[in-house]
N, C-alpha and C positions, 0 to 999 in steps of 0.2 A: 742089762743083766750082769755084765762084767763087773761094773762098779758095785752092784748089790752083793755079788759073791765076794768080792775083795773086802767090802765092809763087814760082811758076816764073818769071814775068816779072821780079820783083824780084831773084831770084838771078842773073839774066842781066844785071842792071844797069839795068833799066828803072825809071824813077820812076813809081809808080802813086799816084794820088790817089783816095782813097775818102771818100765822105761818108756819115755814118750817125748816127743818134741812139741806136744800140745800143752801149753801152759795152763789152760783151763782144767785139763786132767791133772796136771802136777799139783795144782792148788787144792785138789781133793785129798792129797796125801798129808800125813801127819808131819813128815820130814821130807825135805828135798835136798838132793845133792846135784850140783852142776858139775859135769865131768866133760873134759875134752882132751883128746890126745894123751890119755892116761893120767891127767892131772885133775885134782878136785879143786874147784875154784870157789865154791860156797856150799855150806851145809847148814841146815836149820829148818825151822818151821817156816811156812810161807811168810808169816808176820816178821820173824827174825830176819829173813833174807831181804825183804823189801825195806825194812828199817835200816839194816846194815848198809844197804846201798843207797839209801835216801830216795827211793823210788816208790811210786804209787802201786805198782803191780809186779807180780812175778814175771809177767811177759816183758815188761820194760827191763828188768834185770837180765833176763835171757837174751834179749836183743843187744843190750850193752856188752854182755860177756862175749857174745858171738862176734861183735864188731872188734872188741879188744883182742880176742883170740885170733881172728883172721889177720890182724896187724902184727901178731906175735907178741902182744903185750899183756896177755891175760895171765 
């Protein structure tokens, strides 16, 4: 029901901001931003983000960014 409601609001032109660690949920969104410790590491559509990182899925990008961020290199 949550995603049905979000989709309905978005179709009517309402901007909806969703925060999640579940990448299957993030992939439902029109645009995604990866944010950690106050920094934005990637912004775009799911297709733009996966292409920009040369990875097959948003989840792979998320894992890669988490690993880089934990090493202080994001």
